[in-house]
C-alpha positions as CSV (number, residue, x, y, z in Angstrom):
1,M,24.0,33.6,2.2
2,R,27.0,35.0,4.5
3,L,28.6,31.9,6.4
4,S,31.2,32.0,9.4
5,I,34.5,29.2,9.7
6,S,32.5,28.0,11.8
7,N,29.0,27.1,9.8
8,L,31.5,25.8,7.2
9,E,33.5,23.8,10.0
10,Q,29.5,22.4,10.5
11,L,28.8,22.0,7.1
12,S,30.9,20.1,6.0
13,G,32.7,18.4,8.9
14,V,36.2,20.0,8.2
15,P,37.6,21.4,11.6
16,V,38.1,25.4,11.6
17,H,42.0,25.1,12.2
18,T,42.4,22.7,8.9
19,I,40.4,25.0,6.7
20,R,42.7,28.0,8.2
21,I,45.5,25.7,7.3
22,W,44.0,24.7,3.5
23,E,43.6,28.8,2.8
24,R,47.3,29.7,4.6
25,R,49.1,26.7,2.4
26,Y,47.0,25.7,-0.6
27,N,44.8,28.8,-1.2
28,A,41.8,26.4,-0.8
29,L,39.2,29.3,-0.1
30,E,40.0,33.0,-0.4
31,P,36.9,34.4,2.1
32,L,35.4,37.7,1.0
33,R,35.6,40.6,3.3
34,S,32.5,42.8,4.7
35,T,32.5,46.6,4.8
36,G,33.8,45.8,8.6
37,N,36.8,43.6,7.6
38,T,34.9,40.5,8.5
39,R,35.9,37.0,6.7
40,F,32.8,35.1,5.5
41,Y,31.9,32.8,2.7
42,N,29.5,32.3,0.5
43,D,27.5,29.2,-1.2
44,E,30.4,28.7,-3.9
45,H,33.1,28.7,-1.0
46,L,30.6,25.9,0.4
47,K,30.2,23.5,-2.2
48,R,34.3,24.2,-3.4
49,L,35.3,22.6,0.4
50,L,32.9,19.9,0.0
51,N,34.3,18.9,-3.2
52,I,37.6,19.5,-1.5
53,V,36.8,17.1,0.6
54,S,35.4,14.1,-1.6
55,L,38.5,14.3,-3.6
56,Q,40.4,14.3,-0.5
57,Q,38.8,10.9,0.1
58,L,39.1,9.6,-2.9
59,G,43.0,9.7,-2.0
60,Y,44.0,12.8,-3.7
61,K,46.7,15.0,-1.7
62,I,45.4,18.1,0.2
63,S,48.0,20.0,-2.2
64,Q,46.7,18.9,-5.6
65,A,42.8,18.8,-4.3
66,C,42.9,22.5,-3.4
67,A,45.2,23.0,-6.8
68,L,42.5,22.3,-9.3
69,E,40.1,24.8,-10.8
70,Q,36.5,24.0,-10.2
71,K,36.1,22.4,-13.6
72,E,38.8,20.3,-13.0
73,I,37.1,19.3,-9.9
74,D,34.1,18.4,-11.8
75,A,35.7,16.6,-14.0
76,F,36.8,14.3,-11.5
77,L,33.9,13.9,-9.7
78,E,31.9,12.8,-12.6
79,Q,34.3,10.1,-13.2
80,D,32.9,6.4,-12.1
81,L,32.9,6.1,-8.3
82,A,34.3,2.5,-8.3
83,A,37.5,4.6,-7.0
84,V,36.4,4.9,-3.4
85,G,37.8,2.5,-0.8
86,T,35.4,0.3,1.2
87,N,37.5,1.7,4.9
88,H,35.6,4.1,7.2
89,S,37.5,6.9,5.9
90,G,35.4,6.2,2.8
91,Y,31.9,7.8,3.9
92,E,32.8,11.1,4.3
93,F,32.8,11.1,0.7
94,F,29.3,9.9,0.2
95,V,28.1,12.8,2.8
96,S,30.2,15.5,1.1
97,R,28.8,14.3,-2.4
98,I,25.6,14.0,-1.5
99,L,25.4,17.6,0.0
100,T,26.5,19.0,-3.3
101,A,24.5,16.9,-5.4
102,S,21.4,17.9,-3.3
103,L,21.9,21.5,-3.9
104,A,21.2,20.7,-7.4
105,Y,18.6,18.4,-7.1
106,D,20.2,15.8,-8.7
107,E,18.3,12.6,-7.9
108,L,20.4,10.2,-10.3
109,L,23.6,11.1,-8.4
110,I,22.2,11.0,-5.4
111,N,21.0,7.5,-5.8
112,N,23.6,6.1,-7.4
113,L,26.0,7.4,-4.2
114,L,23.3,5.6,-1.9
115,D,23.3,2.3,-3.8
116,Q,26.7,2.8,-4.0
117,S,27.6,3.0,-0.1
118,I,24.9,0.2,0.4
119,T,26.7,-2.2,-1.8
120,E,30.0,-1.5,-0.4
121,H,28.9,-1.3,3.1
122,G,25.5,-2.4,3.6
123,I,22.1,-0.4,4.7
124,T,22.9,0.2,8.2
125,A,26.6,1.2,8.2
126,T,25.0,3.6,5.3
127,Y,22.1,4.9,7.1
128,I,24.6,5.2,10.3
129,Q,27.3,6.6,8.5
130,V,26.5,8.4,5.5
131,M,22.3,9.1,5.6
132,F,22.0,10.6,9.4
133,P,25.1,13.1,9.6
134,M,24.2,13.9,5.8
135,M,20.3,14.6,7.0
136,Q,21.6,16.7,9.9
137,R,23.9,18.8,7.9
138,L,20.9,19.3,6.2
139,G,19.2,20.1,8.9
140,L,21.5,22.8,9.9
141,M,21.8,24.3,6.5
142,W,17.9,24.9,6.8
143,R,18.5,26.1,10.0
144,L,20.7,28.9,8.5
145,D,18.8,29.6,5.8
146,H,21.2,28.5,3.4
147,I,18.8,26.3,1.9
148,C,15.4,26.0,1.1
149,P,13.1,23.4,3.1
150,A,12.5,22.1,-0.4
151,H,16.0,20.5,-0.9
152,E,15.2,18.7,2.6
153,H,12.0,17.1,1.7
154,F,14.1,16.4,-1.4
155,I,16.6,14.5,-0.1
156,A,14.2,12.9,2.7
157,A,11.8,11.7,-0.3
158,I,15.0,9.4,-1.7
159,V,16.7,8.5,1.7
160,R,12.9,7.6,2.6
161,Q,12.7,4.9,-0.2
162,K,16.1,3.5,-0.1
163,L,14.7,2.5,3.8
164,M,11.3,1.3,2.4
165,Q,13.3,-0.9,-0.1
166,A,15.4,-2.3,2.5
167,I,12.6,-3.1,5.1
168,S,10.8,-4.9,1.7
169,S,13.8,-7.3,1.3
170,V,13.5,-8.5,4.8
171,P,10.3,-11.3,4.2
172,L,7.7,-11.0,6.4
173,A,7.4,-14.9,7.2
174,E,10.9,-14.2,8.9
175,Q,9.3,-11.5,11.2
176,T,8.3,-13.9,14.3
177,G,9.4,-12.1,17.4
178,P,7.4,-10.1,19.4
179,S,5.7,-7.5,18.0
180,W,6.8,-3.8,18.3
181,L,4.4,-1.0,17.8
182,L,6.2,2.2,16.0
183,Y,4.7,5.7,15.6
184,L,5.1,9.1,16.2
185,Q,3.0,12.0,17.6
186,E,0.8,13.9,16.7
187,D,3.5,16.6,15.9
188,E,6.3,14.7,15.2
189,G,6.7,14.6,11.1
190,H,10.4,13.4,10.7
191,D,9.8,9.4,9.9
192,I,13.2,8.6,8.4
193,P,14.8,7.2,11.7
194,L,11.5,5.2,12.7
195,L,11.6,3.7,9.1
196,F,15.3,3.0,10.2
197,A,14.4,1.0,13.2
198,S,11.8,-0.8,11.9
199,F,14.2,-2.3,9.3
200,M,16.5,-3.2,12.1
201,L,13.6,-4.7,14.2
202,R,12.8,-6.7,11.0
203,S,16.1,-7.5,10.1
204,H,16.2,-8.8,13.8
205,G,13.1,-11.0,13.4
206,Y,10.8,-8.9,14.9
207,K,7.4,-8.2,13.8
208,V,6.5,-4.7,13.6
209,I,3.2,-2.6,13.6
210,Y,4.0,0.3,11.9
211,L,2.0,3.2,12.7
212,G,4.0,6.0,11.2
213,E,3.9,10.1,11.8
214,R,1.4,12.3,13.2
215,V,-0.7,9.6,14.9
216,P,-3.6,10.6,17.7
217,F,-3.3,9.2,21.0
218,G,-6.1,7.5,20.6
219,S,-5.5,5.4,17.5
220,V,-2.6,4.4,19.3
221,E,-4.7,2.9,22.1
222,D,-6.6,1.0,19.5
223,A,-3.7,-0.3,17.4
224,Y,-2.2,-1.4,21.0
225,N,-5.8,-3.0,22.1
226,I,-6.1,-5.0,18.8
227,T,-2.5,-6.4,18.5
228,Q,-0.9,-6.3,22.3
229,P,2.5,-5.7,21.3
230,Q,5.1,-6.2,23.8
231,N,6.7,-3.1,22.8
232,L,6.4,0.3,21.6
233,L,8.7,2.8,20.7
234,L,8.5,6.3,19.7
235,F,10.8,9.1,18.9
236,M,10.6,12.6,20.2
237,I,12.3,14.5,17.9
238,R,11.0,18.2,18.0
239,R,11.9,20.5,21.3
240,R,9.2,20.6,23.4
241,P,8.6,22.2,27.2
242,V,9.6,19.2,29.5
243,K,6.7,19.4,31.3
244,E,4.8,19.1,27.7
245,A,6.8,15.9,27.0
246,E,6.7,14.2,30.5
247,T,2.7,15.1,30.7
248,Y,2.8,12.9,27.5
249,L,4.9,10.2,28.7
250,K,2.9,9.5,31.9
251,E,-0.3,9.2,29.9
252,L,1.4,7.0,27.5
253,S,3.1,5.0,30.2
254,A,-0.1,4.6,32.3
255,S,-2.2,3.6,29.3
256,F,0.7,0.7,28.5
257,P,1.5,-0.5,32.3
258,K,2.2,-3.9,30.7
259,A,4.0,-3.0,27.5
260,N,7.9,-2.4,27.5
261,I,8.2,1.3,26.4
262,F,11.2,2.9,24.0
263,L,12.0,6.3,23.2
264,A,14.6,8.1,21.2
265,G,15.5,11.3,19.4
266,N,16.3,14.7,20.8
267,G,19.0,13.7,23.6
268,R,18.8,17.2,25.4
269,L,15.2,17.0,25.8
270,I,15.0,13.4,26.5
271,G,17.7,13.7,29.3
272,E,15.8,16.7,31.1
273,L,12.8,13.6,31.7
274,E,12.0,11.9,34.8
275,L,10.9,8.7,33.2
276,E,8.3,6.6,34.2
277,T,9.8,2.5,35.3
278,N,8.6,1.2,32.1
279,I,9.7,3.8,29.7
280,N,13.4,3.1,28.2
281,W,15.6,5.7,26.3
282,F,18.3,4.6,24.2
283,S,20.6,7.1,23.0
284,T,22.4,5.6,20.2
285,I,21.8,3.5,17.6
286,E,24.1,0.9,18.7
287,E,22.4,1.0,22.2
288,F,19.2,-0.6,20.2
289,S,21.1,-2.8,18.3
290,V,22.8,-4.3,21.5
291,L,19.1,-4.3,23.5
292,L,17.7,-6.0,20.1
293,K,20.4,-9.3,20.2
294,N,19.9,-9.6,23.5
295,K,16.0,-9.4,23.7
296,N,16.9,-12.4,20.9
297,E,19.3,-14.2,23.3
């Protein structure tokens, strides 16, 4: 797969101008040339760049990291991960290493990396700073045909397991607050953000009725009528026509006029919608967190 330098920026988090400086000063990467003399990169360039970023996060000078051969880089990165600091800059280490490990389907390494991040930073920070950006980059790699869908499904399954473990760690007896009904529409299959929202709600003491992904509207009505939750939460992630999305939300608002309906997901899409008065959009995890704290006070 051919990658441009802009693709490398998107997939590694390293700005284009920084990549060029690393190339000129430290020979970090040696781009290939097309028949028309256009520079391009391949899988090995991406892996090397991700590994250099990982070493940099471990405290190596960029000149040192770029001077190492690939075998030396692998040896350093196979050492004990305890070298990773607990400061904010350490998150990129985990993202880069997990991306590299996912390309090799290295489940053990990915689990170890996520477990260490959770131990050092907690599940919430790990989701926001590691899991979410890593899944975003994997999604971009899939759209660029840089990975097959199996890679994304593989890593998503591991992330899902970690979130379910976190949810299970919150005792049901402590979930006595106002109830929330969580679900995704029939054409939505990305349930990881919904799982994290479930964890956040439960950890704040709210009761959660979790329906999951691909739920028919009639099933939402049935669950609502039986449980009578005060709040509904759904994610619109898939790109769809504005009119289609507004029609669905109007039906939702009319069907549950007494409920507070919360919407999250695709900001570009949701920003174009005219929302009903009982539908609220939160665009960031921080906004959702503030909402939960305020409702608990």
